[in-house]
N, CA and C atoms as an extended XYZ file, in Angstrom:
486
Properties=species:S:1:pos:R:3:atomname:S:1:resname:S:1:resid:I:1 pbc="F F F"
N       -82.863        5.438      226.959 N   UNK     1
C       -83.911        4.565      226.514 CA  UNK     1
C       -83.580        3.169      226.993 C   UNK     1
N       -84.504        2.527      227.669 N   UNK     2
C       -84.284        1.199      228.208 CA  UNK     2
C       -84.465        0.159      227.126 C   UNK     2
N       -83.663       -0.881      227.260 N   UNK     3
C       -83.748       -1.974      226.278 CA  UNK     3
C       -84.771       -2.976      226.762 C   UNK     3
N       -85.700       -3.306      225.932 N   UNK     4
C       -86.731       -4.275      226.265 CA  UNK     4
C       -86.182       -5.665      225.955 C   UNK     4
N       -86.252       -6.573      226.917 N   UNK     5
C       -85.740       -7.926      226.731 CA  UNK     5
C       -86.446       -8.671      225.612 C   UNK     5
N       -87.678       -8.295      225.347 N   UNK     6
C       -88.415       -8.972      224.279 CA  UNK     6
C       -87.821       -8.673      222.910 C   UNK     6
N       -87.092       -7.560      222.751 N   UNK     7
C       -86.501       -7.180      221.470 CA  UNK     7
C       -85.188       -7.902      221.199 C   UNK     7
N       -84.534       -8.455      222.215 N   UNK     8
C       -83.210       -9.043      222.047 CA  UNK     8
C       -83.177      -10.176      221.022 C   UNK     8
N       -84.060      -11.143      221.056 N   UNK     9
C       -83.963      -12.217      220.053 CA  UNK     9
C       -84.039      -11.690      218.628 C   UNK     9
N       -84.880      -10.686      218.368 N   UNK    10
C       -84.991      -10.112      217.027 CA  UNK    10
C       -83.703       -9.416      216.638 C   UNK    10
N       -83.138       -8.622      217.576 N   UNK    11
C       -81.904       -7.893      217.274 CA  UNK    11
C       -80.756       -8.873      217.067 C   UNK    11
N       -80.714       -9.948      217.843 N   UNK    12
C       -79.655      -10.943      217.674 CA  UNK    12
C       -79.770      -11.631      216.317 C   UNK    12
N       -80.995      -11.921      215.867 N   UNK    13
C       -81.187      -12.523      214.547 CA  UNK    13
C       -80.681      -11.589      213.462 C   UNK    13
N       -80.969      -10.290      213.611 N   UNK    14
C       -80.524       -9.317      212.615 CA  UNK    14
C       -79.008       -9.238      212.593 C   UNK    14
N       -78.374       -9.260      213.763 N   UNK    15
C       -76.914       -9.197      213.818 CA  UNK    15
C       -76.286      -10.419      213.148 C   UNK    15
N       -76.906      -11.584      213.320 N   UNK    16
C       -76.373      -12.794      212.703 CA  UNK    16
C       -76.600      -12.804      211.199 C   UNK    16
N       -77.623      -12.149      210.705 N   UNK    17
C       -77.918      -12.168      209.272 CA  UNK    17
C       -77.096      -11.153      208.494 C   UNK    17
N       -76.482      -10.174      209.164 N   UNK    18
C       -75.674       -9.163      208.470 CA  UNK    18
C       -74.493       -9.811      207.736 C   UNK    18
N       -73.705      -10.717      208.353 N   UNK    19
C       -72.604      -11.344      207.602 CA  UNK    19
C       -73.105      -12.160      206.390 C   UNK    19
N       -74.212      -12.818      206.539 N   UNK    20
C       -74.769      -13.598      205.426 CA  UNK    20
C       -75.170      -12.663      204.292 C   UNK    20
N       -75.833      -11.566      204.621 N   UNK    21
C       -76.243      -10.584      203.615 CA  UNK    21
C       -75.027       -9.982      202.933 C   UNK    21
N       -73.994       -9.667      203.708 N   UNK    22
C       -72.765       -9.101      203.144 CA  UNK    22
C       -72.120      -10.088      202.177 C   UNK    22
N       -72.059      -11.348      202.533 N   UNK    23
C       -71.462      -12.376      201.670 CA  UNK    23
C       -72.261      -12.517      200.380 C   UNK    23
N       -73.576      -12.493      200.479 N   UNK    24
C       -74.416      -12.606      199.290 CA  UNK    24
C       -74.197      -11.432      198.348 C   UNK    24
N       -74.113      -10.222      198.919 N   UNK    25
C       -73.900       -9.043      198.080 CA  UNK    25
C       -72.513       -9.052      197.453 C   UNK    25
N       -71.517       -9.555      198.178 N   UNK    26
C       -70.152       -9.553      197.669 CA  UNK    26
C       -69.919      -10.637      196.624 C   UNK    26
N       -70.408      -11.831      196.873 N   UNK    27
C       -70.122      -12.955      195.982 CA  UNK    27
C       -71.247      -13.303      195.021 C   UNK    27
N       -72.425      -12.748      195.227 N   UNK    28
C       -73.567      -13.043      194.359 CA  UNK    28
C       -73.279      -12.808      192.887 C   UNK    28
N       -72.746      -11.619      192.504 N   UNK    29
C       -72.454      -11.378      191.088 CA  UNK    29
C       -71.427      -12.355      190.523 C   UNK    29
N       -70.424      -12.739      191.305 N   UNK    30
C       -69.410      -13.679      190.843 CA  UNK    30
C       -70.039      -15.037      190.593 C   UNK    30
N       -70.863      -15.509      191.521 N   UNK    31
C       -71.501      -16.806      191.378 CA  UNK    31
C       -72.481      -16.805      190.206 C   UNK    31
N       -73.191      -15.710      190.022 N   UNK    32
C       -74.173      -15.639      188.944 CA  UNK    32
C       -73.501      -15.670      187.576 C   UNK    32
N       -72.374      -14.993      187.416 N   UNK    33
C       -71.722      -14.954      186.107 CA  UNK    33
C       -71.003      -16.251      185.803 C   UNK    33
N       -70.675      -17.054      186.789 N   UNK    34
C       -69.934      -18.282      186.528 CA  UNK    34
C       -70.792      -19.328      185.816 C   UNK    34
N       -72.113      -19.159      185.771 N   UNK    35
C       -72.973      -20.132      185.105 CA  UNK    35
C       -73.223      -19.796      183.639 C   UNK    35
N       -72.723      -18.642      183.160 N   UNK    36
C       -72.927      -18.233      181.774 CA  UNK    36
C       -71.835      -18.812      180.882 C   UNK    36
N       -72.143      -18.986      179.597 N   UNK    37
C       -71.178      -19.481      178.628 CA  UNK    37
C       -69.993      -18.536      178.532 C   UNK    37
N       -68.823      -19.082      178.363 N   UNK    38
C       -67.604      -18.281      178.266 CA  UNK    38
C       -67.217      -17.991      176.821 C   UNK    38
N       -67.812      -18.711      175.854 N   UNK    39
C       -67.487      -18.546      174.446 CA  UNK    39
C       -68.736      -18.134      173.690 C   UNK    39
N       -68.603      -17.178      172.802 N   UNK    40
C       -69.693      -16.778      171.930 CA  UNK    40
C       -69.358      -17.287      170.535 C   UNK    40
N       -70.214      -18.136      169.985 N   UNK    41
C       -69.983      -18.698      168.656 CA  UNK    41
C       -71.316      -19.056      168.033 C   UNK    41
N       -71.352      -19.102      166.738 N   UNK    42
C       -72.568      -19.512      166.024 CA  UNK    42
C       -72.766      -21.011      166.178 C   UNK    42
N       -74.020      -21.413      166.210 N   UNK    43
C       -74.339      -22.831      166.265 CA  UNK    43
C       -74.398      -23.421      164.862 C   UNK    43
N       -74.518      -24.719      164.780 N   UNK    44
C       -74.654      -25.423      163.502 CA  UNK    44
C       -76.120      -25.795      163.319 C   UNK    44
N       -76.669      -25.527      162.158 N   UNK    45
C       -78.054      -25.893      161.914 CA  UNK    45
C       -78.132      -26.925      160.808 C   UNK    45
N       -79.075      -27.826      160.967 N   UNK    46
C       -79.452      -28.776      159.933 CA  UNK    46
C       -80.906      -28.484      159.636 C   UNK    46
N       -81.221      -28.088      158.419 N   UNK    47
C       -82.612      -27.849      158.054 CA  UNK    47
C       -83.273      -29.208      157.899 C   UNK    47
N       -84.210      -29.495      158.766 N   UNK    48
C       -84.902      -30.773      158.736 CA  UNK    48
C       -86.060      -30.752      157.757 C   UNK    48
N       -86.637      -29.577      157.541 N   UNK    49
C       -87.774      -29.467      156.646 CA  UNK    49
C       -87.958      -28.018      156.235 C   UNK    49
N       -88.154      -27.804      154.952 N   UNK    50
C       -88.527      -26.501      154.420 CA  UNK    50
C       -89.401      -26.823      153.219 C   UNK    50
N       -90.681      -26.503      153.304 N   UNK    51
C       -91.597      -26.963      152.271 CA  UNK    51
C       -92.669      -25.938      151.936 C   UNK    51
N       -93.080      -25.937      150.685 N   UNK    52
C       -94.209      -25.126      150.234 CA  UNK    52
C       -95.391      -26.016      149.881 C   UNK    52
N       -95.214      -27.335      150.111 N   UNK    53
C       -96.279      -28.301      149.861 CA  UNK    53
C       -96.132      -29.461      150.845 C   UNK    53
N       -97.200      -30.226      150.990 N   UNK    54
C       -97.204      -31.327      151.958 CA  UNK    54
C       -96.581      -32.579      151.352 C   UNK    54
N       -96.473      -33.606      152.173 N   UNK    55
C       -95.876      -34.873      151.766 CA  UNK    55
C       -96.568      -35.493      150.551 C   UNK    55
N       -97.874      -35.208      150.388 N   UNK    56
C       -98.628      -35.812      149.281 CA  UNK    56
C       -98.633      -34.935      148.028 C   UNK    56
N       -97.849      -33.862      148.034 N   UNK    57
C       -97.716      -33.008      146.860 CA  UNK    57
C       -98.664      -31.823      146.803 C   UNK    57
N       -99.620      -31.725      147.716 N   UNK    58
C      -100.568      -30.607      147.714 CA  UNK    58
C       -99.878      -29.331      148.191 C   UNK    58
N       -99.974      -28.271      147.382 N   UNK    59
C       -99.324      -26.998      147.707 CA  UNK    59
C      -100.036      -26.292      148.849 C   UNK    59
N       -99.252      -25.606      149.678 N   UNK    60
C       -99.830      -24.729      150.689 CA  UNK    60
C      -100.233      -23.458      149.960 C   UNK    60
N      -101.526      -23.118      149.980 N   UNK    61
C      -102.047      -22.034      149.160 CA  UNK    61
C      -102.000      -20.669      149.817 C   UNK    61
N      -102.350      -20.597      151.080 N   UNK    62
C      -102.396      -19.300      151.751 CA  UNK    62
C      -102.230      -19.508      153.244 C   UNK    62
N      -102.005      -18.399      153.930 N   UNK    63
C      -101.903      -18.451      155.377 CA  UNK    63
C      -102.667      -17.270      155.948 C   UNK    63
N      -103.415      -17.457      157.036 N   UNK    64
C      -104.210      -16.363      157.604 CA  UNK    64
C      -103.343      -15.156      157.972 C   UNK    64
N      -103.948      -13.993      157.938 N   UNK    65
C      -103.226      -12.765      158.279 CA  UNK    65
C      -103.453      -12.343      159.723 C   UNK    65
N      -104.097      -13.188      160.514 N   UNK    66
C      -104.338      -12.861      161.924 CA  UNK    66
C      -103.123      -13.248      162.775 C   UNK    66
N      -103.224      -13.001      164.068 N   UNK    67
C      -102.132      -13.315      164.989 CA  UNK    67
C      -101.810      -14.803      164.938 C   UNK    67
N      -100.542      -15.173      164.811 N   UNK    68
C      -100.182      -16.593      164.821 CA  UNK    68
C      -100.160      -17.161      166.236 C   UNK    68
N      -100.324      -18.463      166.306 N   UNK    69
C      -100.208      -19.185      167.573 CA  UNK    69
C       -99.555      -20.528      167.256 C   UNK    69
N       -98.394      -20.765      167.802 N   UNK    70
C       -97.696      -22.027      167.569 CA  UNK    70
C       -98.100      -23.038      168.625 C   UNK    70
N       -98.197      -24.288      168.211 N   UNK    71
C       -98.463      -25.383      169.140 CA  UNK    71
C       -97.542      -26.535      168.765 C   UNK    71
N       -96.888      -27.105      169.764 N   UNK    72
C       -96.046      -28.270      169.531 CA  UNK    72
C       -96.516      -29.370      170.471 C   UNK    72
N       -96.734      -30.553      169.916 N   UNK    73
C       -97.159      -31.687      170.738 CA  UNK    73
C       -96.272      -32.892      170.458 C   UNK    73
N       -96.215      -33.779      171.425 N   UNK    74
C       -95.586      -35.079      171.232 CA  UNK    74
C       -96.723      -36.085      171.199 C   UNK    74
N       -96.858      -36.760      170.072 N   UNK    75
C       -97.935      -37.723      169.883 CA  UNK    75
C       -97.356      -39.130      169.945 C   UNK    75
N       -97.895      -39.948      170.838 N   UNK    76
C       -97.443      -41.332      170.988 CA  UNK    76
C       -98.533      -42.254      170.457 C   UNK    76
N       -98.147      -43.126      169.534 N   UNK    77
C       -99.092      -44.054      168.900 CA  UNK    77
C       -98.622      -45.474      169.208 C   UNK    77
N       -99.463      -46.294      169.827 N   UNK    78
C       -99.064      -47.681      170.106 CA  UNK    78
C       -98.741      -48.443      168.821 C   UNK    78
N       -97.983      -49.521      168.943 N   UNK    79
C       -97.642      -50.367      167.793 CA  UNK    79
C       -98.913      -50.895      167.123 C   UNK    79
N       -98.854      -51.076      165.821 N   UNK    80
C       -99.953      -51.641      165.021 CA  UNK    80
C      -101.257      -50.866      165.201 C   UNK    80
N      -101.165      -49.531      165.201 N   UNK    81
C      -102.353      -48.691      165.414 CA  UNK    81
C      -102.489      -47.679      164.278 C   UNK    81
N      -103.710      -47.573      163.761 N   UNK    82
C      -104.032      -46.536      162.770 CA  UNK    82
C      -104.844      -45.459      163.481 C   UNK    82
N      -104.458      -44.224      163.290 N   UNK    83
C      -105.219      -43.107      163.849 CA  UNK    83
C      -106.508      -42.929      163.047 C   UNK    83
N      -107.506      -42.278      163.619 N   UNK    84
C      -108.729      -41.992      162.867 CA  UNK    84
C      -108.439      -41.024      161.701 C   UNK    84
N      -109.271      -41.081      160.674 N   UNK    85
C      -109.154      -40.156      159.545 CA  UNK    85
C      -109.428      -38.744      160.051 C   UNK    85
N      -108.640      -37.775      159.568 N   UNK    86
C      -108.767      -36.394      160.040 CA  UNK    86
C      -108.146      -35.438      159.024 C   UNK    86
N      -108.329      -34.140      159.269 N   UNK    87
C      -107.700      -33.093      158.464 CA  UNK    87
C      -107.025      -32.094      159.399 C   UNK    87
N      -106.179      -31.251      158.813 N   UNK    88
C      -105.566      -30.132      159.534 CA  UNK    88
C      -105.910      -28.862      158.771 C   UNK    88
N      -106.398      -27.830      159.455 N   UNK    89
C      -106.778      -26.598      158.769 CA  UNK    89
C      -105.608      -25.650      158.479 C   UNK    89
N      -104.427      -25.966      159.011 N   UNK    90
C      -103.258      -25.098      158.855 CA  UNK    90
C      -102.019      -25.946      158.566 C   UNK    90
N      -100.992      -25.331      157.991 N   UNK    91
C       -99.738      -26.069      157.786 CA  UNK    91
C       -99.150      -26.532      159.114 C   UNK    91
N       -98.525      -27.696      159.069 N   UNK    92
C       -97.839      -28.212      160.243 CA  UNK    92
C       -96.744      -29.157      159.800 C   UNK    92
N       -95.803      -29.384      160.687 N   UNK    93
C       -94.659      -30.234      160.382 CA  UNK    93
C       -94.510      -31.276      161.462 C   UNK    93
N       -94.012      -32.440      161.064 N   UNK    94
C       -93.784      -33.524      162.005 CA  UNK    94
C       -92.356      -34.015      161.945 C   UNK    94
N       -91.930      -34.631      163.040 N   UNK    95
C       -90.595      -35.216      163.134 CA  UNK    95
C       -90.736      -36.516      163.909 C   UNK    95
N       -90.292      -37.610      163.329 N   UNK    96
C       -90.419      -38.924      163.972 CA  UNK    96
C       -89.277      -39.089      164.975 C   UNK    96
N       -89.639      -39.106      166.250 N   UNK    97
C       -88.662      -39.282      167.323 CA  UNK    97
C       -88.348      -40.759      167.545 C   UNK    97
N       -89.349      -41.612      167.331 N   UNK    98
C       -89.191      -43.041      167.610 CA  UNK    98
C       -90.113      -43.827      166.700 C   UNK    98
N       -89.650      -44.964      166.197 N   UNK    99
C       -90.480      -45.832      165.370 CA  UNK    99
C       -90.603      -45.327      163.946 C   UNK    99
N       -91.763      -45.571      163.350 N   UNK   100
C       -92.037      -45.101      161.996 CA  UNK   100
C       -93.498      -44.710      161.899 C   UNK   100
N       -93.794      -43.824      160.939 N   UNK   101
C       -95.154      -43.369      160.724 CA  UNK   101
C       -95.468      -43.472      159.238 C   UNK   101
N       -96.502      -44.217      158.915 N   UNK   102
C       -96.976      -44.298      157.537 CA  UNK   102
C       -98.222      -43.437      157.443 C   UNK   102
N       -98.200      -42.481      156.513 N   UNK   103
C       -99.343      -41.585      156.326 CA  UNK   103
C      -100.091      -42.012      155.071 C   UNK   103
N      -101.413      -42.121      155.202 N   UNK   104
C      -102.298      -42.519      154.093 CA  UNK   104
C      -103.209      -41.350      153.746 C   UNK   104
N      -103.265      -40.987      152.466 N   UNK   105
C      -104.202      -39.979      151.977 CA  UNK   105
C      -105.443      -40.723      151.484 C   UNK   105
N      -106.593      -40.448      152.094 N   UNK   106
C      -107.798      -41.222      151.792 CA  UNK   106
C      -108.267      -41.063      150.349 C   UNK   106
N      -108.302      -39.840      149.842 N   UNK   107
C      -108.867      -39.619      148.514 CA  UNK   107
C      -107.951      -40.051      147.379 C   UNK   107
N      -106.665      -39.768      147.494 N   UNK   108
C      -105.741      -40.102      146.403 CA  UNK   108
C      -105.169      -41.502      146.516 C   UNK   108
N      -105.200      -42.063      147.734 N   UNK   109
C      -104.603      -43.378      147.949 CA  UNK   109
C      -103.092      -43.335      148.145 C   UNK   109
N      -102.504      -42.138      148.104 N   UNK   110
C      -101.055      -42.021      148.300 CA  UNK   110
C      -100.682      -42.443      149.716 C   UNK   110
N       -99.513      -43.047      149.833 N   UNK   111
C       -98.991      -43.491      151.118 CA  UNK   111
C       -97.496      -43.210      151.151 C   UNK   111
N       -97.017      -42.749      152.299 N   UNK   112
C       -95.580      -42.565      152.470 CA  UNK   112
C       -95.209      -42.880      153.907 C   UNK   112
N       -94.051      -43.516      154.080 N   UNK   113
C       -93.575      -43.898      155.410 CA  UNK   113
C       -92.372      -43.049      155.798 C   UNK   113
N       -92.410      -42.548      157.022 N   UNK   114
C       -91.325      -41.750      157.577 CA  UNK   114
C       -90.760      -42.490      158.777 C   UNK   114
N       -89.434      -42.552      158.850 N   UNK   115
C       -88.751      -43.304      159.902 CA  UNK   115
C       -88.139      -42.377      160.935 C   UNK   115
N       -87.678      -42.963      162.029 N   UNK   116
C       -87.040      -42.207      163.097 CA  UNK   116
C       -85.985      -41.277      162.506 C   UNK   116
N       -86.030      -40.003      162.932 N   UNK   117
C       -85.063      -39.019      162.457 CA  UNK   117
C       -85.484      -38.290      161.191 C   UNK   117
N       -86.663      -38.598      160.646 N   UNK   118
C       -87.130      -37.938      159.425 CA  UNK   118
C       -88.238      -36.936      159.731 C   UNK   118
N       -88.227      -35.847      158.981 N   UNK   119
C       -89.243      -34.806      159.110 CA  UNK   119
C       -90.185      -34.885      157.918 C   UNK   119
N       -91.399      -34.376      158.109 N   UNK   120
C       -92.378      -34.369      157.020 CA  UNK   120
C       -93.304      -33.173      157.165 C   UNK   120
N       -93.834      -32.719      156.026 N   UNK   121
C       -94.803      -31.629      155.999 CA  UNK   121
C       -96.186      -32.258      155.883 C   UNK   121
N       -97.058      -31.951      156.826 N   UNK   122
C       -98.418      -32.510      156.830 CA  UNK   122
C       -99.298      -31.823      155.795 C   UNK   122
N      -100.334      -32.516      155.409 N   UNK   123
C      -101.278      -31.960      154.440 CA  UNK   123
C      -102.299      -31.055      155.131 C   UNK   123
N      -102.836      -30.106      154.356 N   UNK   124
C      -103.847      -29.181      154.844 CA  UNK   124
C      -105.161      -29.490      154.133 C   UNK   124
N      -106.201      -29.723      154.913 N   UNK   125
C      -107.559      -29.973      154.413 CA  UNK   125
C      -107.705      -31.257      153.586 C   UNK   125
N      -106.710      -32.119      153.563 N   UNK   126
C      -106.829      -33.428      152.914 CA  UNK   126
C      -107.074      -34.470      154.001 C   UNK   126
N      -108.053      -35.324      153.790 N   UNK   127
C      -108.345      -36.364      154.780 CA  UNK   127
C      -107.243      -37.417      154.719 C   UNK   127
N      -106.636      -37.660      155.867 N   UNK   128
C      -105.524      -38.605      155.950 CA  UNK   128
C      -105.470      -39.203      157.355 C   UNK   128
N      -104.581      -40.169      157.526 N   UNK   129
C      -104.325      -40.711      158.854 CA  UNK   129
C      -102.937      -41.315      158.901 C   UNK   129
N      -102.413      -41.375      160.117 N   UNK   130
C      -101.108      -41.982      160.348 CA  UNK   130
C      -101.273      -43.368      160.922 C   UNK   130
N      -100.265      -44.196      160.681 N   UNK   131
C      -100.290      -45.579      161.162 CA  UNK   131
C       -98.894      -45.951      161.648 C   UNK   131
N       -98.832      -46.552      162.834 N   UNK   132
C       -97.546      -46.990      163.376 CA  UNK   132
C       -97.165      -48.339      162.770 C   UNK   132
N       -95.938      -48.751      163.038 N   UNK   133
C       -95.460      -50.044      162.553 CA  UNK   133
C       -95.454      -51.075      163.667 C   UNK   133
N       -94.395      -51.865      163.694 N   UNK   134
C       -94.280      -52.952      164.667 CA  UNK   134
C       -93.916      -52.479      166.075 C   UNK   134
N       -93.524      -51.215      166.191 N   UNK   135
C       -93.179      -50.670      167.510 CA  UNK   135
C       -93.959      -49.376      167.742 C   UNK   135
N       -93.965      -48.931      168.961 N   UNK   136
C       -94.590      -47.649      169.307 CA  UNK   136
C       -93.953      -46.540      168.472 C   UNK   136
N       -94.762      -45.594      168.056 N   UNK   137
C       -94.276      -44.445      167.288 CA  UNK   137
C       -94.470      -43.180      168.115 C   UNK   137
N       -93.441      -42.346      168.152 N   UNK   138
C       -93.513      -41.066      168.844 CA  UNK   138
C       -93.156      -39.985      167.829 C   UNK   138
N       -94.076      -39.031      167.657 N   UNK   139
C       -93.907      -37.977      166.665 CA  UNK   139
C       -94.021      -36.614      167.342 C   UNK   139
N       -93.146      -35.704      166.986 N   UNK   140
C       -93.221      -34.328      167.429 CA  UNK   140
C       -93.921      -33.549      166.318 C   UNK   140
N       -95.035      -32.897      166.643 N   UNK   141
C       -95.816      -32.158      165.655 CA  UNK   141
C       -95.863      -30.681      166.032 C   UNK   141
N       -95.607      -29.818      165.052 N   UNK   142
C       -95.651      -28.376      165.267 CA  UNK   142
C       -96.681      -27.779      164.327 C   UNK   142
N       -97.651      -27.081      164.903 N   UNK   143
C       -98.748      -26.485      164.141 CA  UNK   143
C       -98.596      -24.968      164.101 C   UNK   143
N       -98.817      -24.376      162.935 N   UNK   144
C       -98.823      -22.921      162.766 CA  UNK   144
C      -100.286      -22.478      162.777 C   UNK   144
N      -100.835      -22.345      163.967 N   UNK   145
C      -102.253      -22.044      164.150 CA  UNK   145
C      -102.526      -20.542      164.225 C   UNK   145
N      -103.796      -20.227      164.405 N   UNK   146
C      -104.239      -18.910      164.836 CA  UNK   146
C      -105.062      -19.156      166.095 C   UNK   146
N      -105.141      -18.185      167.000 N   UNK   147
C      -105.878      -18.402      168.256 CA  UNK   147
C      -107.296      -18.924      168.002 C   UNK   147
N      -107.651      -19.969      168.736 N   UNK   148
C      -108.980      -20.549      168.636 CA  UNK   148
C      -109.126      -21.643      167.581 C   UNK   148
N      -108.084      -21.866      166.782 N   UNK   149
C      -108.135      -22.890      165.739 CA  UNK   149
C      -107.727      -24.241      166.321 C   UNK   149
N      -108.488      -25.272      166.037 N   UNK   150
C      -108.134      -26.624      166.456 CA  UNK   150
C      -107.123      -27.200      165.458 C   UNK   150
N      -106.090      -27.870      165.930 N   UNK   151
C      -105.063      -28.373      165.021 CA  UNK   151
C      -105.478      -29.595      164.201 C   UNK   151
N      -106.433      -30.350      164.707 N   UNK   152
C      -106.851      -31.575      164.035 CA  UNK   152
C      -108.377      -31.665      164.076 C   UNK   152
N      -108.971      -31.947      162.910 N   UNK   153
C      -110.430      -32.034      162.818 CA  UNK   153
C      -110.799      -33.435      162.334 C   UNK   153
N      -111.580      -34.178      163.110 N   UNK   154
C      -111.955      -35.536      162.688 CA  UNK   154
C      -112.794      -35.507      161.408 C   UNK   154
N      -112.562      -36.491      160.557 N   UNK   155
C      -113.426      -36.655      159.379 CA  UNK   155
C      -114.792      -37.089      159.867 C   UNK   155
N      -115.803      -36.874      159.072 N   UNK   156
C      -117.177      -37.194      159.461 CA  UNK   156
C      -117.281      -38.653      159.938 C   UNK   156
N      -117.839      -38.817      161.141 N   UNK   157
C      -118.029      -40.149      161.723 CA  UNK   157
C      -116.811      -40.731      162.404 C   UNK   157
N      -115.712      -39.995      162.444 N   UNK   158
C      -114.466      -40.511      163.053 CA  UNK   158
C      -114.234      -39.942      164.447 C   UNK   158
N      -113.445      -40.638      165.238 N   UNK   159
C      -113.024      -40.168      166.561 CA  UNK   159
C      -111.934      -39.098      166.368 C   UNK   159
N      -111.663      -38.307      167.407 N   UNK   160
C      -110.544      -37.356      167.316 CA  UNK   160
C      -109.203      -38.092      167.155 C   UNK   160
N      -108.275      -37.422      166.492 N   UNK   161
C      -106.927      -37.986      166.284 CA  UNK   161
C      -106.230      -38.173      167.632 C   UNK   161
N      -106.433      -37.230      168.533 N   UNK   162
C      -105.861      -37.299      169.892 CA  UNK   162
C      -106.726      -36.520      170.847 C   UNK   162
């Protein structure tokens, strides 16, 4: 069988790739395992929040029996800003990453301020709003939703919270 000159570049490429392939097969498992932890140990946990009621004292009454859907957002509020009045249809938790957040309950008049590093349980179906202080506020919010549920509902005549 005659060798076609047009095949030589392809065959030469294959010959050059064999050592590379061999090296990958030989050392690949070693390199892959070197990135894994060498010690197995339990981590340390700090419970930041565990609640059966919101910051304003309202008890969480029930939770839907449908499929859950978690949502986590980072909400940034400029300094000296009050968010629009709104409600949440499901339990949710917040954690102040930066600044401070003062929450106002419209109907009861209750107010509470949470500072950087503090967690809080949000109210369900109570009209409220958050307000930043003298600096920008950054809050991490986690919602225990169900598919298709909006996490924040504006009060009548108000803009969306975000």
